[in-house]
N, CA, C, O and the ligand as a Tripos MOL2 file, in Angstrom:
@<TRIPOS>MOLECULE
protein
  233   231    59     0     0
PROTEIN
NO_CHARGES

@<TRIPOS>ATOM
      1 N         -13.9290   15.5780    5.7000 N.3       1 MET1
      2 CA        -14.5520   15.1440    6.9600 C.3       1 MET1
      3 C         -13.4640   14.6120    7.8970 C.2       1 MET1
      4 O         -12.7190   13.7000    7.5380 O.2       1 MET1
      5 N         -13.3790   15.1840    9.0860 N.am      2 PRO2
      6 CA        -12.3010   14.7460    9.9830 C.3       2 PRO2
      7 C         -12.5410   13.3500   10.5180 C.2       2 PRO2
      8 O         -13.6640   12.8470   10.5540 O.2       2 PRO2
      9 N         -11.4610   12.7590   10.9240 N.am      3 LEU3
     10 CA        -11.5790   11.4320   11.5280 C.3       3 LEU3
     11 C         -12.2820   11.5430   12.8720 C.2       3 LEU3
     12 O         -12.2540   12.5810   13.5330 O.2       3 LEU3
     13 N         -12.8970   10.4660   13.2420 N.am      4 HIS4
     14 CA        -13.5710   10.4220   14.5380 C.3       4 HIS4
     15 C         -12.5450   10.6240   15.6560 C.2       4 HIS4
     16 O         -11.5080    9.9610   15.6690 O.2       4 HIS4
     17 N         -12.8290   11.5370   16.5950 N.am      5 PRO5
     18 CA        -11.8340   11.7980   17.6610 C.3       5 PRO5
     19 C         -11.4520   10.5480   18.4480 C.2       5 PRO5
     20 O         -10.3030   10.4020   18.8650 O.2       5 PRO5
     21 N         -12.3940    9.6650   18.6470 N.am      6 GLU6
     22 CA        -12.0490    8.4440   19.3980 C.3       6 GLU6
     23 C         -11.0950    7.5600   18.6140 C.2       6 GLU6
     24 O         -10.2680    6.8520   19.1880 O.2       6 GLU6
     25 N         -11.2210    7.6110   17.2880 N.am      7 LEU7
     26 CA        -10.2980    6.8330   16.4760 C.3       7 LEU7
     27 C          -8.8900    7.3930   16.6080 C.2       7 LEU7
     28 O          -7.9140    6.6480   16.7020 O.2       7 LEU7
     29 N          -8.8010    8.7260   16.6150 N.am      8 LEU8
     30 CA         -7.4820    9.3440   16.7420 C.3       8 LEU8
     31 C          -6.8330    9.0120   18.0780 C.2       8 LEU8
     32 O          -5.6070    9.0130   18.1940 O.2       8 LEU8
     33 N          -7.6610    8.7240   19.0980 N.am      9 GLU9
     34 CA         -7.0720    8.4090   20.4030 C.3       9 GLU9
     35 C          -6.4690    7.0080   20.4310 C.2       9 GLU9
     36 O          -5.5530    6.7360   21.2070 O.2       9 GLU9
     37 N          -6.9810    6.1310   19.5900 N.am     10 ILE10
     38 CA         -6.4980    4.7480   19.6700 C.3      10 ILE10
     39 C          -5.4900    4.4080   18.5850 C.2      10 ILE10
     40 O          -4.7550    3.4290   18.7100 O.2      10 ILE10
     41 N          -5.4440    5.2050   17.5170 N.am     11 VAL11
     42 CA         -4.4910    4.8610   16.4690 C.3      11 VAL11
     43 C          -3.0840    5.2380   16.9060 C.2      11 VAL11
     44 O          -2.8690    6.2310   17.6010 O.2      11 VAL11
     45 N          -2.1560    4.4350   16.4890 N.am     12 ARG12
     46 CA         -0.7510    4.6560   16.8200 C.3      12 ARG12
     47 C           0.0690    4.4620   15.5540 C.2      12 ARG12
     48 O          -0.3290    3.7500   14.6320 O.2      12 ARG12
     49 N           1.2050    5.1060   15.5350 N.am     13 CYS13
     50 CA          2.1450    4.8800   14.4470 C.3      13 CYS13
     51 C           2.5680    3.4070   14.4650 C.2      13 CYS13
     52 O           3.0030    2.9090   15.5030 O.2      13 CYS13
     53 N           2.4490    2.7080   13.3410 N.am     14 PRO14
     54 CA          2.7910    1.2800   13.3330 C.3      14 PRO14
     55 C           4.2900    1.0330   13.4580 C.2      14 PRO14
     56 O           4.7210   -0.0850   13.7400 O.2      14 PRO14
     57 N           5.0690    2.0670   13.2500 N.am     15 LYS15
     58 CA          6.5200    1.8860   13.2800 C.3      15 LYS15
     59 C           7.0640    2.0240   14.6930 C.2      15 LYS15
     60 O           7.8400    1.1870   15.1540 O.2      15 LYS15
     61 N           6.6450    3.1040   15.3900 N.am     16 CYS16
     62 CA          7.1930    3.3670   16.7230 C.3      16 CYS16
     63 C           6.1250    3.2700   17.8120 C.2      16 CYS16
     64 O           6.4340    3.3880   18.9980 O.2      16 CYS16
     65 N           4.8650    3.0550   17.4120 N.am     17 LEU17
     66 CA          3.7330    2.9650   18.3310 C.3      17 LEU17
     67 C           3.5070    4.2650   19.0920 C.2      17 LEU17
     68 O           2.9200    4.2630   20.1740 O.2      17 LEU17
     69 N           3.9710    5.3660   18.5290 N.am     18 GLY18
     70 CA          3.7500    6.6760   19.1380 C.3      18 GLY18
     71 C           2.4450    7.2810   18.6630 C.2      18 GLY18
     72 O           1.7590    6.7280   17.8020 O.2      18 GLY18
     73 N           2.1160    8.4160   19.2330 N.am     19 ASN19
     74 CA          0.8960    9.1220   18.8400 C.3      19 ASN19
     75 C           1.0660    9.7410   17.4610 C.2      19 ASN19
     76 O           2.1480   10.1850   17.0770 O.2      19 ASN19
     77 N          -0.0400    9.7540   16.7380 N.am     20 VAL20
     78 CA         -0.0600   10.4630   15.4650 C.3      20 VAL20
     79 C          -1.0790   11.5900   15.5510 C.2      20 VAL20
     80 O          -2.0480   11.5090   16.3060 O.2      20 VAL20
     81 N          -0.8540   12.6320   14.7780 N.am     21 THR21
     82 CA         -1.7790   13.7520   14.7560 C.3      21 THR21
     83 C          -2.2620   13.9650   13.3320 C.2      21 THR21
     84 O          -1.5090   13.7860   12.3740 O.2      21 THR21
     85 N          -3.5280   14.3490   13.2040 N.am     22 GLU22
     86 CA         -4.0760   14.5910   11.8820 C.3      22 GLU22
     87 C          -3.6050   15.9480   11.3800 C.2      22 GLU22
     88 O          -3.6020   16.9290   12.1250 O.2      22 GLU22
     89 N          -3.2180   15.9970   10.1440 N.am     23 ARG23
     90 CA         -2.7010   17.2400    9.5940 C.3      23 ARG23
     91 C          -3.0080   17.3130    8.1070 C.2      23 ARG23
     92 O          -3.0480   16.3000    7.4080 O.2      23 ARG23
     93 N          -3.2210   18.5260    7.6470 N.am     24 LYS24
     94 CA         -3.4210   18.7120    6.2150 C.3      24 LYS24
     95 C          -2.0780   18.6350    5.5020 C.2      24 LYS24
     96 O          -1.0890   19.2170    5.9480 O.2      24 LYS24
     97 N          -2.0570   17.9230    4.4120 N.am     25 THR25
     98 CA         -0.8640   17.8880    3.5730 C.3      25 THR25
     99 C          -1.2580   18.3660    2.1880 C.2      25 THR25
    100 O          -2.4240   18.6440    1.9090 O.2      25 THR25
    101 N          -0.2530   18.4550    1.3300 N.am     26 LYS26
    102 CA         -0.5240   18.9330   -0.0270 C.3      26 LYS26
    103 C          -1.5430   18.0480   -0.7250 C.2      26 LYS26
    104 O          -2.3380   18.5310   -1.5310 O.2      26 LYS26
    105 N          -1.5250   16.7700   -0.4230 N.am     27 SER27
    106 CA         -2.3910   15.8350   -1.1470 C.3      27 SER27
    107 C          -3.5980   15.4310   -0.3140 C.2      27 SER27
    108 O          -4.2020   14.3910   -0.5760 O.2      27 SER27
    109 N          -3.9690   16.2390    0.6970 N.am     28 GLY28
    110 CA         -5.1390   15.9130    1.5030 C.3      28 GLY28
    111 C          -4.7690   15.7520    2.9570 C.2      28 GLY28
    112 O          -3.7570   16.2870    3.4080 O.2      28 GLY28
    113 N          -5.5770   15.0210    3.6900 N.am     29 SER29
    114 CA         -5.2970   14.8200    5.1060 C.3      29 SER29
    115 C          -4.3300   13.6640    5.2920 C.2      29 SER29
    116 O          -4.2700   12.7340    4.4880 O.2      29 SER29
    117 N          -3.5950   13.7520    6.3530 N.am     30 GLY30
    118 CA         -2.7030   12.6620    6.6850 C.3      30 GLY30
    119 C          -2.5300   12.5760    8.1860 C.2      30 GLY30
    120 O          -2.8010   13.5330    8.9120 O.2      30 GLY30
    121 N          -2.0760   11.4270    8.6450 N.am     31 LEU31
    122 CA         -1.7270   11.2610   10.0520 C.3      31 LEU31
    123 C          -0.2140   11.3180   10.1450 C.2      31 LEU31
    124 O           0.4980   10.5450    9.5050 O.2      31 LEU31
    125 N           0.2570   12.2500   10.9550 N.am     32 VAL32
    126 CA          1.6840   12.5130   11.0190 C.3      32 VAL32
    127 C           2.2520   11.9570   12.3100 C.2      32 VAL32
    128 O           1.7070   12.1910   13.3890 O.2      32 VAL32
    129 N           3.3440   11.2230   12.2000 N.am     33 CYS33
    130 CA          4.1120   10.8150   13.3760 C.3      33 CYS33
    131 C           5.3310   11.7170   13.4510 C.2      33 CYS33
    132 O           6.1990   11.6850   12.5790 O.2      33 CYS33
    133 N           5.3830   12.5240   14.5090 N.am     34 ASP34
    134 CA          6.5010   13.4480   14.6310 C.3      34 ASP34
    135 C           7.7940   12.7330   14.9660 C.2      34 ASP34
    136 O           8.8740   13.2050   14.6110 O.2      34 ASP34
    137 N           7.6990   11.6110   15.6390 N.am     35 ALA35
    138 CA          8.9100   10.8720   16.0030 C.3      35 ALA35
    139 C           9.5770   10.2850   14.7610 C.2      35 ALA35
    140 O          10.7950   10.3740   14.6070 O.2      35 ALA35
    141 N           8.7840    9.6880   13.8810 N.am     36 CYS36
    142 CA          9.3280    9.0660   12.6730 C.3      36 CYS36
    143 C           9.4060   10.0420   11.5130 C.2      36 CYS36
    144 O          10.0650    9.7700   10.5090 O.2      36 CYS36
    145 N           8.7310   11.1870   11.6490 N.am     37 ARG37
    146 CA          8.6190   12.1350   10.5520 C.3      37 ARG37
    147 C           8.0190   11.4760    9.3150 C.2      37 ARG37
    148 O           8.5040   11.6460    8.1960 O.2      37 ARG37
    149 N           6.9630   10.7290    9.5470 N.am     38 LEU38
    150 CA          6.2630   10.0720    8.4510 C.3      38 LEU38
    151 C           4.8210   10.5460    8.4170 C.2      38 LEU38
    152 O           4.2230   10.8540    9.4470 O.2      38 LEU38
    153 N           4.2780   10.5970    7.2090 N.am     39 VAL39
    154 CA          2.8800   10.9510    7.0160 C.3      39 VAL39
    155 C           2.1610    9.7390    6.4320 C.2      39 VAL39
    156 O           2.5230    9.2280    5.3730 O.2      39 VAL39
    157 N           1.1260    9.2920    7.1560 N.am     40 TYR40
    158 CA          0.2870    8.2080    6.6650 C.3      40 TYR40
    159 C          -0.9440    8.8320    6.0220 C.2      40 TYR40
    160 O          -1.6870    9.5660    6.6730 O.2      40 TYR40
    161 N          -1.1530    8.5440    4.7700 N.am     41 ALA41
    162 CA         -2.2590    9.1600    4.0460 C.3      41 ALA41
    163 C          -3.5900    8.6290    4.5600 C.2      41 ALA41
    164 O          -3.7010    7.4840    4.9980 O.2      41 ALA41
    165 N          -4.6030    9.5010    4.4930 N.am     42 ILE42
    166 CA         -5.9640    9.0840    4.8120 C.3      42 ILE42
    167 C          -6.7370    9.0300    3.4950 C.2      42 ILE42
    168 O          -6.9350   10.0500    2.8340 O.2      42 ILE42
    169 N          -7.1640    7.8370    3.1300 N.am     43 VAL43
    170 CA         -7.8680    7.6480    1.8670 C.3      43 VAL43
    171 C          -9.2770    7.1880    2.1730 C.2      43 VAL43
    172 O          -9.4800    6.1590    2.8190 O.2      43 VAL43
    173 N         -10.2530    7.9580    1.7040 N.am     44 ASN44
    174 CA        -11.6570    7.6310    1.9780 C.3      44 ASN44
    175 C         -11.9030    7.4470    3.4730 C.2      44 ASN44
    176 O         -12.6040    6.5300    3.9020 O.2      44 ASN44
    177 N         -11.2960    8.3580    4.2620 N.am     45 GLU45
    178 CA        -11.4450    8.3780    5.7160 C.3      45 GLU45
    179 C         -10.8210    7.1800    6.4120 C.2      45 GLU45
    180 O         -11.0600    6.9560    7.5990 O.2      45 GLU45
    181 N         -10.0280    6.4140    5.6890 N.am     46 ILE46
    182 CA         -9.3550    5.2640    6.2940 C.3      46 ILE46
    183 C          -7.8470    5.5120    6.2460 C.2      46 ILE46
    184 O          -7.2760    5.6700    5.1660 O.2      46 ILE46
    185 N          -7.2040    5.5470    7.4130 N.am     47 PRO47
    186 CA         -5.7560    5.7670    7.4100 C.3      47 PRO47
    187 C          -5.0110    4.5790    6.7980 C.2      47 PRO47
    188 O          -5.3150    3.4180    7.0740 O.2      47 PRO47
    189 N          -4.0500    4.9010    5.9790 N.am     48 ASN48
    190 CA         -3.1990    3.8590    5.3920 C.3      48 ASN48
    191 C          -1.9450    3.7530    6.2530 C.2      48 ASN48
    192 O          -1.0480    4.5930    6.1810 O.2      48 ASN48
    193 N          -1.9050    2.7020    7.0660 N.am     49 PHE49
    194 CA         -0.7960    2.5620    8.0130 C.3      49 PHE49
    195 C           0.2850    1.6160    7.5140 C.2      49 PHE49
    196 O           0.9900    0.9880    8.3040 O.2      49 PHE49
    197 N           0.4070    1.5210    6.1950 N.am     50 LEU50
    198 CA          1.5230    0.7460    5.6560 C.3      50 LEU50
    199 C           2.7760    1.6170    5.6840 C.2      50 LEU50
    200 O           2.8430    2.6530    5.0240 O.2      50 LEU50
    201 N           3.7590    1.1800    6.4550 N.am     51 VAL51
    202 CA          4.9790    1.9730    6.6000 C.3      51 VAL51
    203 C           5.6390    2.1890    5.2500 C.2      51 VAL51
    204 O           6.1990    3.2540    4.9870 O.2      51 VAL51
    205 N           5.5710    1.1720    4.3910 N.am     52 ASP52
    206 CA          6.2020    1.2860    3.0780 C.3      52 ASP52
    207 C           5.5670    2.3810    2.2270 C.2      52 ASP52
    208 O           6.2140    2.9250    1.3320 O.2      52 ASP52
    209 N           4.3090    2.7060    2.5010 N.am     53 GLU53
    210 CA          3.6200    3.6970    1.6880 C.3      53 GLU53
    211 C           3.5530    5.0600    2.3530 C.2      53 GLU53
    212 O           3.0250    6.0070    1.7700 O.2      53 GLU53
    213 N           4.0770    5.1720    3.5580 N.am     54 ALA54
    214 CA          4.1000    6.4730    4.2320 C.3      54 ALA54
    215 C           5.1350    7.3580    3.5610 C.2      54 ALA54
    216 O           6.1200    6.8890    2.9910 O.2      54 ALA54
    217 N           4.8760    8.6540    3.6500 N.am     55 ARG55
    218 CA          5.8040    9.6040    3.0450 C.3      55 ARG55
    219 C           6.4690   10.4330    4.1310 C.2      55 ARG55
    220 O           5.8880   10.6440    5.1960 O.2      55 ARG55
    221 N           7.6720   10.9000    3.8720 N.am     56 PRO56
    222 CA          8.3280   11.7430    4.8740 C.3      56 PRO56
    223 C           7.6140   13.0680    5.0490 C.2      56 PRO56
    224 O           7.1730   13.6710    4.0700 O.2      56 PRO56
    225 N           7.4960   13.5260    6.2850 N.am     57 SER57
    226 CA          6.9000   14.8340    6.5360 C.3      57 SER57
    227 C           7.9730   15.9090    6.3950 C.2      57 SER57
    228 O           9.1710   15.6320    6.4410 O.2      57 SER57
    229 N           7.5050   17.1370    6.2220 N.am     58 GLU58
    230 CA          8.4900   18.2160    6.0090 C.3      58 GLU58
    231 C           8.8440   18.8770    7.3240 C.2      58 GLU58
    232 O           9.6540   19.8040    7.3500 O.2      58 GLU58
    233 ZN          6.3810    6.7190   14.4340 Zn       59 ZN59
@<TRIPOS>BOND
     1     1     2 1
     2     2     3 1
     3     3     4 2
     4     3     5 am
     5     5     6 1
     6     6     7 1
     7     7     8 2
     8     7     9 am
     9     9    10 1
    10    10    11 1
    11    11    12 2
    12    11    13 am
    13    13    14 1
    14    14    15 1
    15    15    16 2
    16    15    17 am
    17    17    18 1
    18    18    19 1
    19    19    20 2
    20    19    21 am
    21    21    22 1
    22    22    23 1
    23    23    24 2
    24    23    25 am
    25    25    26 1
    26    26    27 1
    27    27    28 2
    28    27    29 am
    29    29    30 1
    30    30    31 1
    31    31    32 2
    32    31    33 am
    33    33    34 1
    34    34    35 1
    35    35    36 2
    36    35    37 am
    37    37    38 1
    38    38    39 1
    39    39    40 2
    40    39    41 am
    41    41    42 1
    42    42    43 1
    43    43    44 2
    44    43    45 am
    45    45    46 1
    46    46    47 1
    47    47    48 2
    48    47    49 am
    49    49    50 1
    50    50    51 1
    51    51    52 2
    52    51    53 am
    53    53    54 1
    54    54    55 1
    55    55    56 2
    56    55    57 am
    57    57    58 1
    58    58    59 1
    59    59    60 2
    60    59    61 am
    61    61    62 1
    62    62    63 1
    63    63    64 2
    64    63    65 am
    65    65    66 1
    66    66    67 1
    67    67    68 2
    68    67    69 am
    69    69    70 1
    70    70    71 1
    71    71    72 2
    72    71    73 am
    73    73    74 1
    74    74    75 1
    75    75    76 2
    76    75    77 am
    77    77    78 1
    78    78    79 1
    79    79    80 2
    80    79    81 am
    81    81    82 1
    82    82    83 1
    83    83    84 2
    84    83    85 am
    85    85    86 1
    86    86    87 1
    87    87    88 2
    88    87    89 am
    89    89    90 1
    90    90    91 1
    91    91    92 2
    92    91    93 am
    93    93    94 1
    94    94    95 1
    95    95    96 2
    96    95    97 am
    97    97    98 1
    98    98    99 1
    99    99   100 2
   100    99   101 am
   101   101   102 1
   102   102   103 1
   103   103   104 2
   104   103   105 am
   105   105   106 1
   106   106   107 1
   107   107   108 2
   108   107   109 am
   109   109   110 1
   110   110   111 1
   111   111   112 2
   112   111   113 am
   113   113   114 1
   114   114   115 1
   115   115   116 2
   116   115   117 am
   117   117   118 1
   118   118   119 1
   119   119   120 2
   120   119   121 am
   121   121   122 1
   122   122   123 1
   123   123   124 2
   124   123   125 am
   125   125   126 1
   126   126   127 1
   127   127   128 2
   128   127   129 am
   129   129   130 1
   130   130   131 1
   131   131   132 2
   132   131   133 am
   133   133   134 1
   134   134   135 1
   135   135   136 2
   136   135   137 am
   137   137   138 1
   138   138   139 1
   139   139   140 2
   140   139   141 am
   141   141   142 1
   142   142   143 1
   143   143   144 2
   144   143   145 am
   145   145   146 1
   146   146   147 1
   147   147   148 2
   148   147   149 am
   149   149   150 1
   150   150   151 1
   151   151   152 2
   152   151   153 am
   153   153   154 1
   154   154   155 1
   155   155   156 2
   156   155   157 am
   157   157   158 1
   158   158   159 1
   159   159   160 2
   160   159   161 am
   161   161   162 1
   162   162   163 1
   163   163   164 2
   164   163   165 am
   165   165   166 1
   166   166   167 1
   167   167   168 2
   168   167   169 am
   169   169   170 1
   170   170   171 1
   171   171   172 2
   172   171   173 am
   173   173   174 1
   174   174   175 1
   175   175   176 2
   176   175   177 am
   177   177   178 1
   178   178   179 1
   179   179   180 2
   180   179   181 am
   181   181   182 1
   182   182   183 1
   183   183   184 2
   184   183   185 am
   185   185   186 1
   186   186   187 1
   187   187   188 2
   188   187   189 am
   189   189   190 1
   190   190   191 1
   191   191   192 2
   192   191   193 am
   193   193   194 1
   194   194   195 1
   195   195   196 2
   196   195   197 am
   197   197   198 1
   198   198   199 1
   199   199   200 2
   200   199   201 am
   201   201   202 1
   202   202   203 1
   203   203   204 2
   204   203   205 am
   205   205   206 1
   206   206   207 1
   207   207   208 2
   208   207   209 am
   209   209   210 1
   210   210   211 1
   211   211   212 2
   212   211   213 am
   213   213   214 1
   214   214   215 1
   215   215   216 2
   216   215   217 am
   217   217   218 1
   218   218   219 1
   219   219   220 2
   220   219   221 am
   221   221   222 1
   222   222   223 1
   223   223   224 2
   224   223   225 am
   225   225   226 1
   226   226   227 1
   227   227   228 2
   228   227   229 am
   229   229   230 1
   230   230   231 1
   231   231   232 2
@<TRIPOS>SUBSTRUCTURE
     1 MET1         2 RESIDUE 1 A MET
     2 PRO2         6 RESIDUE 1 A PRO
     3 LEU3        10 RESIDUE 1 A LEU
     4 HIS4        14 RESIDUE 1 A HIS
     5 PRO5        18 RESIDUE 1 A PRO
     6 GLU6        22 RESIDUE 1 A GLU
     7 LEU7        26 RESIDUE 1 A LEU
     8 LEU8        30 RESIDUE 1 A LEU
     9 GLU9        34 RESIDUE 1 A GLU
    10 ILE10       38 RESIDUE 1 A ILE
    11 VAL11       42 RESIDUE 1 A VAL
    12 ARG12       46 RESIDUE 1 A ARG
    13 CYS13       50 RESIDUE 1 A CYS
    14 PRO14       54 RESIDUE 1 A PRO
    15 LYS15       58 RESIDUE 1 A LYS
    16 CYS16       62 RESIDUE 1 A CYS
    17 LEU17       66 RESIDUE 1 A LEU
    18 GLY18       70 RESIDUE 1 A GLY
    19 ASN19       74 RESIDUE 1 A ASN
    20 VAL20       78 RESIDUE 1 A VAL
    21 THR21       82 RESIDUE 1 A THR
    22 GLU22       86 RESIDUE 1 A GLU
    23 ARG23       90 RESIDUE 1 A ARG
    24 LYS24       94 RESIDUE 1 A LYS
    25 THR25       98 RESIDUE 1 A THR
    26 LYS26      102 RESIDUE 1 A LYS
    27 SER27      106 RESIDUE 1 A SER
    28 GLY28      110 RESIDUE 1 A GLY
    29 SER29      114 RESIDUE 1 A SER
    30 GLY30      118 RESIDUE 1 A GLY
    31 LEU31      122 RESIDUE 1 A LEU
    32 VAL32      126 RESIDUE 1 A VAL
    33 CYS33      130 RESIDUE 1 A CYS
    34 ASP34      134 RESIDUE 1 A ASP
    35 ALA35      138 RESIDUE 1 A ALA
    36 CYS36      142 RESIDUE 1 A CYS
    37 ARG37      146 RESIDUE 1 A ARG
    38 LEU38      150 RESIDUE 1 A LEU
    39 VAL39      154 RESIDUE 1 A VAL
    40 TYR40      158 RESIDUE 1 A TYR
    41 ALA41      162 RESIDUE 1 A ALA
    42 ILE42      166 RESIDUE 1 A ILE
    43 VAL43      170 RESIDUE 1 A VAL
    44 ASN44      174 RESIDUE 1 A ASN
    45 GLU45      178 RESIDUE 1 A GLU
    46 ILE46      182 RESIDUE 1 A ILE
    47 PRO47      186 RESIDUE 1 A PRO
    48 ASN48      190 RESIDUE 1 A ASN
    49 PHE49      194 RESIDUE 1 A PHE
    50 LEU50      198 RESIDUE 1 A LEU
    51 VAL51      202 RESIDUE 1 A VAL
    52 ASP52      206 RESIDUE 1 A ASP
    53 GLU53      210 RESIDUE 1 A GLU
    54 ALA54      214 RESIDUE 1 A ALA
    55 ARG55      218 RESIDUE 1 A ARG
    56 PRO56      222 RESIDUE 1 A PRO
    57 SER57      226 RESIDUE 1 A SER
    58 GLU58      230 RESIDUE 1 A GLU
    59 ZN59       233 GROUP 0 **** ****
């Protein structure tokens, strides 16, 4: 189930405060920051915006 579009408009990368985009990853959906090249996992439709737990995007 995709994230609510309005939520995607207000969420920002916690590291650089840039826009994130929803993208499919190997382990499910994630929010990707292209500036930081980080993927924030979406768990139970809730984005995990802990920078320490973000993974590098490919
Ligand atoms: Zn960022």
